[in-house]
C-alpha positions in Angstrom: -32.0 57.7 -8.3 -29.7 54.7 -10.1 -27.6 55.2 -13.1 -29.3 54.9 -16.2 -27.4 51.5 -17.3 -28.5 50.1 -13.8 -32.2 49.1 -13.1 -33.8 50.2 -9.8 -34.0 47.9 -7.2 -37.4 46.4 -6.6 -38.9 46.6 -3.1 -40.8 43.3 -3.2 -39.8 39.9 -4.8 -42.1 38.3 -7.6 -42.8 34.6 -6.7 -40.5 33.7 -9.5 -37.7 35.9 -8.6 -38.0 35.0 -4.9 -38.0 30.9 -6.0 -35.0 31.9 -8.6 -33.4 33.4 -5.4 -34.1 30.6 -3.5 -32.9 27.9 -5.4 -29.7 29.4 -6.5 -28.7 30.1 -2.8 -29.5 26.8 -1.1 -28.2 25.1 -4.5 -24.7 27.0 -3.4 -25.2 26.0 0.1 -25.6 22.5 -0.6 -22.5 22.2 -2.2 -20.7 24.2 0.5 -21.9 21.8 3.1 -20.2 19.1 1.1 -17.4 20.6 0.8 -16.7 21.3 4.5 -18.6 18.2 5.8 -15.7 16.4 6.5 -13.5 18.9 8.0 -12.1 18.9 11.4 -13.9 21.8 12.5 -17.1 20.2 11.6 -15.9 16.8 13.0 -14.5 17.7 16.3 -16.1 20.9 17.5 -18.9 20.8 19.9 -20.6 23.6 18.0 -21.4 20.6 15.5 -22.9 18.4 17.9 -26.4 18.3 16.9 -25.4 18.9 13.3 -23.9 15.9 13.3 -26.5 13.8 15.0 -28.9 15.4 12.7 -27.1 14.2 9.3 -27.4 10.7 10.6 -31.1 10.9 11.7 -31.9 12.8 8.7 -30.4 10.6 6.1 -28.0 13.2 4.7 -30.5 15.8 4.0 -27.9 18.5 4.1 -30.1 21.9 4.0 -32.6 20.5 6.4 -29.8 19.6 9.1 -28.3 23.0 8.5 -31.1 25.1 9.1 -32.4 23.0 12.2 -29.1 22.6 14.2 -26.4 25.2 12.8 -26.3 28.1 15.4 -24.7 31.5 15.5 -21.0 31.5 16.0 -18.6 33.7 16.7 -14.7 34.0 16.4 -14.6 32.3 20.1 -15.5 29.0 18.3 -12.8 29.2 15.6 -9.9 30.3 17.8 -8.6 27.2 19.5 -8.3 25.5 15.8 -6.9 28.6 14.1 -4.2 28.7 16.9 -2.9 25.1 15.6 -1.3 27.0 12.8 0.5 29.0 15.0 2.3 26.1 16.9 5.8 25.1 16.0 6.5 22.7 14.3 3.0 23.1 12.7 2.6 19.3 11.5 0.3 18.6 8.3 -1.9 16.3 10.2 -2.8 18.7 12.2 -4.0 21.5 10.1 -4.7 19.8 6.8 -8.7 19.9 5.9 -9.1 22.2 9.4 -11.8 24.5 7.9 -12.0 23.6 4.5 -10.4 20.7 2.5 -6.6 20.9 1.9 -4.5 23.7 3.2 -5.3 27.3 3.2 -3.5 29.7 0.6 -3.3 32.6 3.3 -4.3 33.4 6.8 -6.1 37.2 6.3 -5.1 38.9 9.7 -8.0 41.5 10.4 -6.9 44.9 10.7 -7.6 45.3 14.7 -9.3 48.5 14.4 -10.4 48.5 17.8 -7.1 47.8 19.5 -8.1 44.5 20.3 -6.2 41.5 19.4 -6.6 40.7 15.7 -8.3 38.0 14.2 -7.0 35.4 12.0 -9.1 33.5 9.3 -7.7 30.6 6.6 -8.4 31.2 3.1 -8.8 28.3 0.8 -8.1 30.2 -2.6 -12.3 31.0 -2.7 -11.7 34.6 -2.4 -13.6 36.5 -5.4 -12.1 38.3 -8.0 -13.2 42.2 -7.9 -10.4 43.5 -9.6 -11.1 46.2 -12.2 -10.8 44.7 -15.6 -7.4 45.7 -17.4 -7.9 48.8 -19.7 -8.6 48.2 -23.5 -6.6 51.3 -24.4 -3.5 50.1 -22.7 -3.8 52.5 -19.6 -2.1 52.2 -16.4 -3.9 51.5 -12.8 -2.1 52.3 -9.8 -3.0 49.4 -7.7 -2.6 50.5 -3.8 -2.3 46.8 -2.3 0.4 45.7 0.0 2.4 42.1 -0.7 3.9 42.0 3.1 2.9 39.7 5.4 3.5 39.7 9.4 4.7 35.9 9.3 4.9 32.7 7.2 3.8 29.5 8.8 5.6 26.4 7.4 3.4 23.5 7.3 5.9 20.4 7.6 4.3 18.1 4.8 4.3 14.1 5.2 6.3 14.2 1.9 8.7 16.6 3.5 8.4 19.7 1.6 7.1 22.5 3.6 4.1 24.6 2.7 4.5 28.3 3.2 1.2 30.0 4.3 1.4 33.8 4.7 -0.6 35.4 7.4 -1.4 38.8 6.0 -4.1 41.2 5.3 -7.1 40.2 3.2 -6.4 42.6 0.3 -2.5 41.3 0.0 -3.8 37.6 0.2 -6.5 38.0 -2.6 -4.1 39.9 -4.8 -1.6 37.2 -4.4 -4.2 34.7 -5.4 -5.3 36.8 -8.2 -2.3 37.1 -9.6 -1.1 33.9 -8.7 2.3 35.1 -6.2 2.8 32.3 -4.2 5.1 33.2 -1.0 8.0 30.3 -2.4 7.9 32.6 -5.7 8.4 35.7 -4.0 12.0 36.3 -5.0 11.1 36.1 -8.9 7.5 37.9 -8.4 9.7 40.8 -6.8 11.3 41.8 -10.0 8.2 41.8 -12.3 5.8 44.5 -13.0 2.3 43.0 -13.4 0.4 43.8 -16.7 -1.4 46.8 -16.7 0.0 48.1 -13.5 1.7 51.7 -13.0 4.3 50.6 -10.1 6.7 47.3 -10.4 5.7 44.8 -7.9 8.4 45.7 -5.6 6.5 49.1 -4.4 4.2 46.3 -2.7 6.9 45.0 -0.5 7.7 48.4 1.2 6.3 48.3 4.8 7.0 52.3 5.4 3.4 53.5 5.1 4.5 56.9 3.7 7.2 55.7 1.4 4.8 53.0 0.4 2.4 55.6 -1.0 4.9 58.0 -2.4 6.7 55.3 -4.3 3.0 54.3 -5.7 2.8 58.3 -6.3 6.1 58.4 -8.0 5.6 55.6 -10.8 1.9 56.7 -11.1 3.3 60.3 -11.8 5.7 59.5 -14.4 2.6 57.5 -16.6 0.3 60.3 -18.4 -1.9 57.1 -19.4 -3.1 56.6 -16.1 -6.5 55.5 -16.1 -7.6 54.4 -12.3 -6.5 54.2 -9.0 -7.4 51.1 -7.0 -7.2 51.5 -3.1 -9.2 49.7 -0.3 -10.2 52.8 1.4 -10.6 56.9 0.6 -8.6 57.9 3.5 -5.6 55.7 2.0 -6.2 57.5 -1.1 -5.9 61.0 0.1 -3.2 59.9 1.9 -1.3 59.1 -1.2 -2.6 62.6 -2.6 -1.1 64.3 0.3 2.0 62.8 0.6 2.6 63.3 -3.3 1.4 67.2 -2.6 4.3 67.3 0.3 7.1 65.6 -2.0 6.1 67.3 -5.2 9.5 68.9 -6.2 11.3 65.6 -5.1 9.0 63.4 -7.5 9.3 65.6 -10.5 13.0 65.8 -10.2 13.3 62.3 -9.8 11.0 61.4 -12.7 13.3 64.1 -14.6 16.6 62.5 -13.7 15.3 58.6 -13.6 16.6 58.3 -10.2 14.9 56.5 -7.3 14.0 59.1 -4.6 15.9 58.3 -1.3 13.0 57.4 1.1 13.0 55.8 4.6 12.5 51.8 4.3 13.3 51.8 0.4 16.7 50.0 0.5 15.8 46.2 0.6 13.4 47.2 -2.7 16.2 49.5 -4.4 18.0 47.0 -6.7 14.2 46.1 -8.2 13.3 49.3 -9.0 16.0 51.2 -10.2 16.5 49.0 -13.3 12.6 50.2 -14.1 13.7 53.9 -14.1 14.7 56.2 -17.1 14.5 59.7 -17.4 11.6 61.3 -19.1 11.9 65.1 -19.2 9.3 65.5 -21.6 6.6 64.2 -19.0 8.1 66.6 -16.3 7.4 69.6 -18.6 3.7 68.5 -18.4 4.1 68.1 -14.5 5.9 71.6 -13.9 3.4 73.3 -16.3 0.5 71.8 -14.3 2.0 72.6 -10.7 0.4 72.4 -7.4 -2.8 73.7 -8.4 -4.2 71.8 -5.6 -6.6 75.0 -5.1 -8.3 74.1 -8.3 -11.2 71.3 -8.5 -9.7 68.7 -10.8 -6.0 69.0 -10.2 -5.7 65.3 -10.6 -7.6 65.2 -14.0 -5.0 67.9 -15.4 -2.2 65.5 -13.8 -4.0 62.5 -15.6 -6.4 63.3 -18.5 -7.0 59.7 -19.1 -8.2 59.3 -15.6 -11.5 57.7 -15.3 -11.9 55.9 -11.9 -11.0 55.8 -8.3 -12.1 52.7 -6.7 -12.0 53.1 -2.6 -14.4 52.3 0.3 -16.1 55.6 1.0 -19.2 54.7 2.8 -20.2 54.3 6.3 -17.8 56.3 8.5 -15.6 57.3 5.4 -18.1 59.5 3.8 -16.0 62.5 5.3 -13.6 61.8 2.5 -15.9 62.3 -0.4 -15.9 65.9 -0.8 -11.9 66.2 -0.6 -12.0 63.7 -2.9 -14.4 65.1 -5.3 -12.6 68.4 -5.2 -9.1 66.7 -6.4 -10.7 64.4 -9.1 -13.4 67.0 -10.8 -16.7 65.8 -12.3 -15.3 63.8 -14.7 -13.8 61.2 -12.4 -15.9 58.6 -11.2 -15.6 57.2 -7.7 -16.6 53.5 -7.1 -16.6 51.1 -4.2 -14.5 48.3 -3.7 -17.3 46.4 -2.7 -18.9 45.3 0.8 -16.9 42.9 2.6 -14.5 42.0 5.4 -11.9 39.9 6.5 -14.1 37.0 7.7 -15.4 37.4 3.9 -16.9 39.1 0.9 -20.4 39.9 0.7 -21.2 41.6 -2.6 -20.1 44.1 -5.3 -21.0 48.0 -6.0 -24.4 47.6 -7.6 -24.5 51.4 -9.0 -21.4 53.2 -10.4 -22.7 56.5 -9.1 -23.5 55.2 -5.6 -21.0 54.4 -3.1 -23.1 52.8 -0.6 -25.2 50.0 -2.6 -24.3 46.5 -2.9 -25.1 43.5 -4.7 -25.3 40.3 -3.0 -22.9 38.4 -5.4 -20.4 36.1 -3.5 -19.9 32.4 -3.2 -20.7 32.6 0.5 -24.3 32.3 2.2 -25.3 35.5 3.4 -28.2 35.3 6.2 -29.7 37.9 7.9 -30.1 38.4 11.8 -33.4 40.6 12.1 -32.0 43.5 14.3 -35.8 44.3 15.9 -36.0 40.8 17.5 -33.7 39.0 19.8 -29.7 37.8 19.1 -31.0 34.0 18.6 -31.2 31.5 15.9 -34.8 32.2 15.7 -34.2 35.7 14.2 -32.4 34.3 11.2 -33.9 34.9 8.2 -32.7 34.1 4.4 -32.3 36.0 1.7 -35.5 35.4 0.0 -37.7 36.4 3.1 -36.0 39.6 4.0 -38.1 42.9 3.6 -36.9 46.0 1.8 -36.4 49.0 4.2 -35.5 46.9 7.4 -32.4 46.3 8.8 -30.4 43.1 9.4 -26.6 42.0 10.8 -24.8 40.2 8.1 -24.4 36.4 9.1 -22.0 34.6 6.7 -21.5 31.1 5.8 -18.4 30.4 3.7 -16.1 27.7 1.5 -13.5 28.7 4.3 -15.0 27.2 6.7 -17.4 30.0 8.9 -20.5 28.9 9.8 -23.5 31.1 10.7 -21.0 33.2 11.6 -22.2 37.0 13.5 -20.3 39.4 11.0 -21.1 42.7 13.1 -22.2 44.9 10.3 -25.6 46.2 10.2 -27.0 46.4 6.7 -30.6 47.8 5.5 -32.0 46.2 2.3 -32.6 48.8 -0.5 -34.3 46.1 -2.3 -33.9 43.5 -4.7 -32.1 43.2 -8.2 -35.2 43.1 -10.9 -33.3 40.7 -13.1 -31.9 37.7 -10.5 -33.8 38.9 -7.4 -30.3 39.2 -5.7 -30.6 41.4 -2.1 -29.0 44.9 -3.1 -27.7 46.2 0.6 -26.8 49.9 2.3 -24.1 49.4 4.6 -25.1 51.3 8.0 -22.9 50.7 11.0 -21.1 48.3 13.3 -23.3 46.3 15.6 -22.8 47.1 19.3 -20.2 49.4 18.5 -21.2 52.7 20.3 -21.0 54.4 23.4 -22.7 54.1 26.8 -22.9 56.6 29.3 -24.2 57.3 32.7 -26.3 54.3 34.7 -28.2 53.9 37.9 -31.1 55.5 39.1 -31.4 57.9 36.5 -31.0 55.5 33.8 -28.2 55.4 31.2 -27.9 56.5 27.0 -26.2 53.8 24.9 -25.5 55.5 21.1 -25.2 53.9 17.9 -22.3 54.5 15.1 -25.0 56.3 13.3 -25.7 58.6 15.5 -22.3 59.5 16.4 -21.5 60.1 12.7 -24.4 62.0 12.0 -23.8 64.2 15.2 -20.7 65.6 13.6 -21.7 65.6 10.5 -24.2 68.3 11.4 -21.5 70.7 12.6 -19.7 71.2 9.5 -21.1 74.5 8.3 -20.5 75.9 11.7 -16.7 74.3 12.2 -15.7 74.1 8.8 -15.3 70.8 6.3 -13.4 68.3 8.7 -11.1 65.2 7.2 -11.9 62.5 9.8 -12.9 62.1 13.5 -13.2 59.5 16.3 -15.0 59.7 19.6 -14.1 59.0 22.9 -15.5 59.1 26.6 -14.4 62.5 27.7 -13.8 61.7 31.5 -11.9 65.3 32.2 -15.0 66.7 34.3 -17.9 64.8 35.6 -20.3 63.6 34.6 -18.8 61.6 31.4 -19.8 62.9 27.9 -19.2 62.6 24.2 -15.6 63.7 23.4 -15.1 64.6 19.6 -11.5 64.3 18.2 -11.8 66.1 14.8 -9.2 67.0 12.2 -10.3 69.8 10.2 -9.6 70.8 6.2 -8.0 74.1 6.4 -8.9 76.9 8.7 -11.7 76.3 11.8 -14.7 78.1 10.9 -15.4 81.5 12.2 -18.5 80.1 13.5 -16.9 77.5 15.2 -18.4 78.0 18.6 -21.9 77.4 17.4 -20.7 73.9 16.3 -21.3 72.4 20.1 -24.6 73.5 20.0 -25.3 72.1 16.6 -23.7 68.8 17.9 -25.8 68.8 21.1 -29.1 69.2 19.0 -28.4 66.5 16.3 -27.5 64.0 19.1 -30.6 64.8 21.1 -32.7 64.7 17.9 -31.7 61.4 17.1 -31.7 59.8 20.3 -34.4 61.0 23.2 -32.2 59.5 26.1 -29.1 62.0 25.3 -31.5 64.6 25.6 -33.3 63.1 29.0 -29.9 62.7 30.4 -28.3 66.0 29.6 -31.4 67.4 31.2 -31.1 65.4 34.4 -27.3 66.2 34.5 -26.4 62.7 34.3 -24.2 62.9 31.5 -22.2 66.2 30.3 -22.0 68.3 27.1 -20.5 67.1 24.2 -17.2 68.4 23.6 -15.0 68.8 20.3 -11.2 69.2 20.4 -9.4 70.0 17.1 -6.4 67.8 16.1 -3.4 69.1 14.3 -3.1 68.2 10.5 -2.2 65.1 9.3 -3.0 63.5 12.2 -5.1 60.5 11.2 -2.6 59.7 8.2 0.2 59.8 11.1 -2.1 57.5 12.9 -2.1 54.8 10.1 1.5 55.0 9.3 2.0 54.3 13.1 -0.2 51.6 13.3 0.9 50.0 10.4 4.6 50.0 12.0 2.9 48.8 15.3 1.2 45.9 13.7 3.9 44.6 11.0 1.2 44.0 8.8 0.8 45.8 5.3 -0.3 49.1 4.4 -3.7 50.2 3.2 -6.2 48.4 5.4 -5.7 50.5 8.7 -9.2 52.2 9.7 -10.0 54.3 12.6 -12.9 53.4 14.3 -15.5 55.6 15.2 -15.6 54.7 18.9 -11.8 54.8 20.5 -11.8 52.8 23.3 -8.0 51.7 23.2 -6.5 54.0 26.2 -2.8 53.6 24.1 -4.7 55.0 21.2 -6.5 57.3 23.0 -3.5 58.9 24.7 -1.7 59.3 21.1 -4.3 61.4 19.9 -4.7 63.4 23.0 -1.2 64.5 22.4 -2.0 66.1 19.0 -4.8 68.4 20.4 -4.2 71.8 18.9 -7.5 73.5 20.2 -10.7 72.7 21.8 -13.8 74.5 20.9 
């Protein structure tokens, strides 16, 4: 049931709501087309050959031309144009008005979750402001966003002054836009503390993942008025709290003395952080009286009595973090999703504060829907006012940043529509085509979805114990191949763990009849479960941040781990097999 202050979604649009929704969306789409119609991408890419002809033939009837001629696109269409930013020297005439008018403010780099080459998406100041509003009571927020970047592209302007464009994470770039933190002002920005933030801005320039989170924890611990945490993923929030537990004595002692903890990777920001410190013995008395009472539900609410909300994504594969977060926070702290989006574009905001997987489409991007029950063709694209509650679709984006009917690859289910304005209300389901295919040939094969793999391991929790995180590989140690789960357990492995394999098998067979058929035929093997040492996934995120040279906070572990280097990294940390 939705929160009492949020109206329940309606399952069918009334004619009035449908008309209102269509009018609003097509108004945005027409403005978007006009904005980007003269860009180099539209003028030069073969993707738009038919569109350009239709515009001339239909006498600038933009919407009709869009619907009739713009086909589904993927990153391959954009990459030759994006690569112009990486050429040196980068001349203004080569990249100005490339995807949208002017030059981008930053270039978002995807997290490269699967191990594939990261994708780049120029952003032209249209990122939505979905930050929590400042506290009316003066309480602080721990905003765990990085401001580091992979590199800075210098565009040689015709007037001689170079434009500096950072290649960075979406969260970092959005935070820069929101707070007007231009790269060429970094020498001034790094000395500041933003209004309402518990941490000085300099913390956001720490690249070492563990130290980055520990320094946010340090400044948060020193402030008893803290009201919120704002992170990207629930896994990042839990990493921060775990590191805080490990370094509790050091952090509390540093608060008492007013001296900066001597952590790795901090030297380059020390001069900006030390002036922010003063001894705080009164706060230390409070903290030491509370102590490391981590076994007690609501420990964090004891540390911060004013804590009201933690903003973090905890849907999809991140649902496993919810029990641990709830244990730390207790019943009085709200967990709220950061919204639904990706490096490619933002889709919508959290609709119901009590539901971590319910989102209202409210962005300036145009969201269309590819019916997963039909073929993956242009004919299967459904507009928002024709989608149906209970049906699943792949998200298709057209954005002010220059994406046109871009296949996002995310599958959502329509939960209904906002009864006030008709906007679709969505549930995130899974990544499309992110699965494991086992067996082939005369006996036939089996393909699993991300949701089936997640549900399989969730069914084992009462036998194996509460687990923190997991990933799945194709286990080829013994033939035939099989589903191989790599799991990190919270605490001790359950005494009834031997029953986990049967539970896992039963759930996989229940959700996918082909798995049972292939198991019975012997074309695939029985699933396996290997236990990883504590802290493995946190260590993985630290490793990936250092490897990718991007900012902390946006690293995900995929449900299906296919990259051999990453697989080997996890295999080296297996401590037991069920």
